[in-house]
C-alpha positions as CSV (number, residue, x, y, z in Angstrom):
1,X,-15.6,1.2,6.0
2,X,-12.2,2.0,7.4
3,X,-8.8,1.6,6.4
4,X,-6.0,0.3,9.1
5,X,-2.5,0.5,8.9
6,X,-0.4,-2.2,10.4
7,X,3.3,-2.1,11.6
8,X,4.8,-5.6,12.4
9,X,7.8,-5.1,14.5
10,X,8.8,-7.7,16.7
11,X,11.9,-7.3,19.1
12,X,14.4,-10.1,17.5
13,X,16.8,-9.2,14.6
14,X,19.6,-11.0,13.7
15,X,20.7,-9.1,10.8
16,X,20.6,-5.6,12.9
17,X,20.1,-6.0,16.4
18,X,17.0,-4.1,17.5
19,X,16.4,-3.1,13.7
20,X,13.1,-1.4,14.3
21,X,14.2,1.1,17.0
22,X,17.5,1.5,14.7
23,X,17.6,5.4,14.0
24,X,18.0,7.4,10.9
25,X,18.5,11.1,11.4
26,X,17.6,10.6,15.3
27,X,14.2,8.9,14.6
28,X,13.7,5.3,14.7
29,X,12.4,3.3,11.8
30,X,9.5,2.4,13.5
31,X,8.7,6.4,14.0
32,X,8.7,6.7,10.3
33,X,6.2,3.8,9.4
34,X,3.9,5.5,12.1
35,X,4.4,8.9,10.8
36,X,3.3,7.9,7.3
37,X,0.3,6.4,8.5
38,X,-0.6,9.3,10.5
39,X,-0.4,11.8,7.8
40,X,-2.6,10.2,5.2
41,X,-5.9,10.9,5.2
42,X,-6.9,7.6,3.7
43,X,-5.7,6.1,6.8
44,X,-8.2,6.0,9.9
45,X,-5.9,3.9,12.8
46,X,-2.6,2.8,13.1
47,X,-1.7,-0.3,15.0
48,X,1.8,-1.8,15.8
49,X,2.2,-5.4,16.5
50,X,5.0,-6.5,18.4
51,X,6.1,-8.7,21.1
52,X,8.8,-6.0,22.4
53,X,8.0,-4.0,25.4
54,X,10.4,-1.2,23.8
55,X,8.8,-1.2,20.9
56,X,5.6,-1.0,22.7
57,X,6.3,2.0,24.3
58,X,7.6,3.9,21.5
59,X,4.7,3.2,19.2
60,X,2.4,4.4,21.9
61,X,4.4,7.8,22.0
62,X,4.2,8.1,18.2
63,X,0.2,7.6,18.8
64,X,-0.1,4.3,17.1
65,X,-1.9,1.4,19.2
66,X,-0.2,-1.8,20.3
67,X,-1.5,-5.4,19.4
68,X,0.5,-7.7,21.7
69,X,1.8,-10.2,19.5
70,X,2.2,-14.0,20.7
71,X,5.8,-15.0,21.1
72,X,5.1,-18.1,18.6
73,X,3.9,-15.5,16.2
74,X,7.6,-13.6,16.6
75,X,10.2,-16.3,16.2
76,X,12.7,-16.1,13.4
77,X,10.8,-18.7,11.5
78,X,7.6,-17.5,12.2
79,X,5.7,-16.6,8.9
80,X,4.4,-12.9,9.0
81,X,1.4,-13.9,7.4
82,X,0.3,-15.7,10.7
83,X,1.0,-12.5,12.6
84,X,-1.3,-10.4,10.1
85,X,-4.2,-12.9,10.4
86,X,-3.8,-12.4,14.3
87,X,-3.7,-8.6,14.0
88,X,-7.0,-8.6,11.7
89,X,-8.8,-11.0,14.2
90,X,-7.8,-8.7,16.9
91,X,-9.0,-5.3,15.4
92,X,-12.0,-6.9,14.2
93,X,-13.1,-7.9,17.8
94,X,-12.2,-4.6,19.3
95,X,-13.4,-2.3,16.5
96,X,-15.5,-4.4,14.0
97,X,-14.6,-5.2,10.2
98,X,-12.8,-2.9,8.0
99,X,-12.3,-2.3,4.1
100,X,-8.5,-2.4,3.8
101,X,-5.4,-3.9,5.4
102,X,-2.1,-1.5,5.0
103,X,0.8,-3.2,5.8
104,X,4.0,-0.6,6.2
105,X,7.2,-2.5,7.1
106,X,9.7,-0.3,8.8
107,X,12.4,-1.4,6.5
108,X,11.2,1.3,4.0
109,X,11.6,4.5,5.5
110,X,12.0,6.7,2.3
111,X,8.5,6.0,0.9
112,X,6.3,8.7,0.9
113,X,2.7,9.5,1.9
114,X,2.1,9.4,-2.0
115,X,3.4,6.1,-2.5
116,X,0.9,4.6,0.0
117,X,-2.0,6.7,-0.9
118,X,-1.4,5.5,-4.2
119,X,-1.6,2.0,-3.4
120,X,-4.8,2.4,-1.2
121,X,-6.6,3.9,-4.0
122,X,-5.9,1.2,-6.6
123,X,-7.1,-1.6,-4.4
124,X,-10.5,-2.2,-6.4
125,X,-13.2,-4.8,-6.1
126,X,-11.4,-6.6,-8.7
127,X,-8.1,-7.0,-6.9
128,X,-7.1,-9.1,-3.7
129,X,-3.8,-7.3,-3.3
130,X,-1.6,-4.2,-4.0
131,X,2.1,-4.4,-3.8
132,X,4.9,-2.0,-4.7
133,X,7.6,-2.5,-7.4
134,X,10.7,-1.2,-8.8
135,X,12.5,-2.1,-11.9
136,X,15.2,-4.9,-11.2
137,X,18.7,-4.2,-12.0
138,X,19.4,-7.9,-12.7
139,X,17.2,-9.8,-15.2
140,X,16.7,-13.7,-14.6
141,X,16.6,-13.7,-18.4
142,X,19.9,-12.4,-18.9
143,X,22.3,-11.5,-16.0
144,X,21.2,-13.8,-13.2
145,X,22.5,-17.6,-12.7
146,X,22.1,-20.6,-10.3
147,X,24.1,-23.6,-9.9
148,X,23.1,-27.0,-11.1
149,X,25.6,-29.8,-10.3
150,X,28.5,-27.4,-10.1
151,X,27.8,-25.3,-13.4
152,X,26.2,-22.0,-13.8
153,X,23.0,-21.8,-15.9
154,X,20.9,-18.7,-16.4
155,X,18.0,-18.8,-13.9
156,X,15.4,-18.5,-16.9
157,X,16.1,-19.6,-20.4
158,X,14.7,-17.2,-22.9
159,X,12.8,-18.4,-25.8
160,X,15.0,-16.6,-28.2
161,X,18.8,-15.4,-27.9
162,X,19.0,-12.3,-25.9
163,X,22.6,-10.5,-26.3
164,X,21.5,-7.3,-24.6
165,X,19.7,-6.6,-21.1
166,X,17.5,-4.2,-22.7
167,X,16.1,-6.9,-25.1
168,X,15.3,-9.2,-22.4
169,X,11.9,-9.5,-20.9
170,X,11.0,-6.7,-18.4
171,X,11.1,-7.8,-14.6
172,X,10.6,-6.0,-11.5
173,X,12.0,-6.4,-7.8
174,X,9.3,-6.4,-5.2
175,X,9.8,-3.6,-2.5
176,X,8.2,-3.1,1.2
177,X,7.3,0.2,0.6
178,X,3.3,-1.0,1.0
179,X,1.2,-3.7,0.9
180,X,-2.5,-3.2,0.8
181,X,-5.0,-6.3,0.8
182,X,-8.5,-6.9,1.6
183,X,-8.7,-8.3,5.2
184,X,-11.1,-11.3,4.5
185,X,-8.4,-12.2,1.7
186,X,-5.8,-12.6,4.4
187,X,-7.8,-14.5,6.9
188,X,-9.1,-17.1,4.1
189,X,-5.6,-17.5,2.2
190,X,-1.9,-18.1,3.2
191,X,-0.1,-16.0,0.4
192,X,-0.6,-13.1,-1.5
193,X,0.0,-15.2,-4.7
194,X,-3.3,-17.0,-4.0
195,X,-5.1,-13.5,-5.2
196,X,-5.2,-11.0,-8.2
197,X,-2.2,-8.4,-7.8
198,X,-1.7,-5.2,-8.9
199,X,1.8,-3.3,-8.7
200,X,2.7,0.1,-8.0
201,X,5.8,1.3,-9.4
202,X,8.2,3.2,-6.9
203,X,11.4,4.9,-8.0
204,X,14.7,2.8,-6.7
205,X,15.8,5.8,-4.6
206,X,12.3,5.3,-2.4
207,X,12.5,1.5,-2.7
208,X,15.4,1.0,-0.4
209,X,14.5,-2.1,1.9
210,X,16.6,-2.2,5.2
211,X,18.1,-5.7,5.8
212,X,21.8,-5.1,6.9
213,X,24.0,-2.5,8.0
214,X,25.0,-1.8,4.3
215,X,21.3,-1.0,3.3
216,X,21.1,1.1,6.5
217,X,24.1,3.3,5.8
218,X,22.6,3.6,2.2
219,X,19.4,4.7,3.7
220,X,20.8,7.4,6.0
221,X,22.6,8.7,2.7
222,X,19.7,9.3,0.7
223,X,17.6,10.4,3.9
224,X,20.5,13.2,4.3
225,X,20.1,13.9,0.6
226,X,16.4,14.1,1.0
227,X,16.6,16.5,3.7
């Protein structure tokens, strides 16, 4: 059975207007996700789910196929999981069932083909979800705090005294480099946390997740260094 990649790129964005079409080195963020998809021998088709005509046009020009996302699935408060389910049903109707669903958000333009291929390959029969992770620079057992009634407390209280970050349990940040899942798992569930999950560790330099202009400038700098 085939492996299909999906890029979910709605038109609206509050942090960075038209974020999905924002450029790094004269190429849009959308381009980088499609380009990775097309370069991988482990991905058979690439789909872009969007409600935006400009994104549709670019996606087609870059060689992807477009899924018209309903407006109710493209609002600021629309769970992307619902868009995932919509895309799977659309593809199943047009092409039949497929083996692996690969989501490649546009917010991680520094990912490599090897990063994605590794995620695809480790989704085995005993695993429902593969996500990408990077070692966290803050640790909830040591230097992350929350506010309770005006006073600060650690997010997680350790079982024993921890005086150095190196002694705290190792924790990771989730990244948006790639998500690989079984399509039937997505249809039957509402969260990745309902399944058995494996993680692929990605170096921090390739794990940038563009959410605001600060992230964008860092990504532009790192990309220029890579070139």
